[in-house]
N, C-alpha and C positions, 0 to 999 in steps of 0.2 A: 504493500500500500504506500509506503514512503516513496518508493521509486515512481509509482504512478503519479502521486501528488507533486513530486519534484518536476515531472515532465509537463503537467497540466495545471499547475497552481495558478498561473495567470488566467486560465479559463474558469476554474471552479472555486478558487479561494474566496473571492468576494461573496459568491452565492452561498457557499457553505457557512460562512460567518453569519450571513443574513437569514439563514433557514429558520423558519418559525412554524413550519408544518411538515409532517413526514413526506408528503409528496414533493415538497421543495427539494429535498435531498436527491430524489430520483431525477427530477427535472434538471437540476444543476449538473449531475454526473453525465446525463445524456447529451450535454453540450459537446462532450468529447466524441468525435466521430468513431463509430464502431467500438464504443466503450466495452461492449460485451466480449470483445476479443482480447481485451487487456487482461494480463495475468490475474490480478486479484479477483476479477469478476468472472473468471472461469473456475473459481474455487470458492473460498470462504465468503467473499464479499458479494456474491451473486444476489443475496437477499436485498442489497441496496438498490438494485436496478430491476428487480422482478416487476413485470408489468402490472400485476394485480396485488392488492394489499387489503387485509382485513383487520379492522381495529380489534385489539385484543389486550387483555390484562396479563400480567405475569402468571397468575394462577391458571388462567385459561390456556395459556401457552404450554405450561407444564402438564396440564391434563391432556392436551392433544398429543404431546410427546409420549405420555404413558399409553394412550390409546393406540398410537402407531406401533409402539413396542409390542403391545399385546396382539395387534393385528398381524404384525410380521411373524411373531412366534406361531400364531394359529395357521397362517398361510404356509409356513414351512412345514409344520406338523402334518397338515392335510396333504400337501404335495408329496411328502415322504410316504404317508399311508397309501396314497393313490398309486405311487410307483410300485410298492410292495404288492398291492392287490392286482394291479395290472400285470405284473410279472407272473403272479400265480395263475391268473386267467389265461395268459399266453401259453404257459406251460401245460395247462389243462387242455386247451384247444389243440396244442401240438400232439398231446398224447392221444386224443380222440382221432385226430386226422391220421396219425401214424397207424392206429389200429384199423381205421377204415382202408387206408392205402394197402395195408398188409393183406386184407381179405377181399379187396374189391373184385378180384378175379373170380370169386365164388359167390358174390352177392346174389346173383340170380338163382343160384342153386342151393342156397342155404337160407330159408326163411327165418331161422333163428338168429341170423347174423345181425339184423337190425335191432333185435331185442338185446343182443349182447352189447352193441354199441350204446344203446339207450341206457342200459344198466351201468356201463362204464362211465358214461357222461354223468349220470346221477351220483355214482360213487365218488367221482372227482368233484362233485358239487359245482359243476360247471355253470349251471344257471345261477346259482347263488353267488358264485365268484364274479360272474359277469355283472350282476346287479350291484354288488358291493363296489366293484371297480367303477361302474358308471356313476353311482351316487357320489363316490369320493371325488371323481373328476369334476362333477358339477359343483360340489362343495368347495373344492380347491380353487376353481375359477372364480367363484363368488367371493371367497376369502381374499384372493388377489385383487379383485375389483374394489373390495372394501378397503384394503390397504392402500391402493392407488388413490382412492378418494380422500382418505385421511392424510396422505402425503401432500396432496394438492392443498388441502385446508391448512396444513402446517406450513407449507411454503408461503402462502399468502399472509398467514399470521406472523411468521418470522420477518417477512418483508416490512410490514407496518411497524412491528416492534423495534426492529433494528434501526429503521429510519427515525423513529421517534426518539430513540436513544441518542442518535446523532444530533437531533434538534435540541434535546435536553442538554447535551454537552455545549452546543453552540450558544445556548442561553445561560450557561453556568458562568458566573463572573469570577469564579475561583481560578480559572485557567486562561492564560493568554491564548488567543485563537490563531496560533502559528501553524505553519505547515507541519512541523514535527509533532505538535500536540494533537492535531487532527489525525495524523497518520497513526499515532499511538492509540487514540480513541477508536478509530475505525478498524484498526487491526484487531481489536477486541470484540469484533462482531462476526464471528463465524456463524455458519448456518446452524440454527438450533440453539444459540445461546439464549439464556433466560433474561439477563439484564446486563447492561453495561456498567451500572453503578458499582458492583463489587470490584471492577477492574480499574476504577479511578483511585489507585492506591499510591502512596508515597513511593517514589522510585529513587534509587541511589544516584542516578545521573543528573546533571544540571538541567534546569528548565528556566524559561524566561520569567515565569510568574512567581517563582519561589517554591513551586510544587512540581510534581511530575506525575505522569500517567504510566502505569505499568505497560510495557510494550511487549507484544507477543511476537 
């Protein structure tokens, strides 16, 4: 982030200092051509230029993150269960097919053959395995859709919350609004952070205002 601001401070510095609304932050940063291609915004700082933003409190953001964690665990569990069930179904189908192929030359001469195949299929619980596999596939796909939806919600919440933290810093009279101090503050805004406030700590290095911001 420091390198980005050094390159474009002339374009964004005044706007960042004057930011009074979360959307101001995105507007200012988008003055830079192709800002989304700049290194910070291909990683942790993407939340600052995300097109959509949803007003959120810190508690709501934490709750969404917990929901995403639960949804991810559920999606992974169902996907694993589906793979196991699908493998069992595939093996059962292969066994039935193998039996049929082995006796297809006598199928017209042995009326009992179809009965044998039927019994074998039932023995292998083929129908049940197929149903379980299909049900798990549907549940797995639904869990992944739910996870994707929560991820989208979290992304927009993080966008607003992070920009709002930049605004709070810009309005905080405790710190000089220098390039370095903005770089330190904005570097503390990775995707999914809960608040910038804990990162406004005393730092051992020199700063212009007599205080410093913990740099990541």
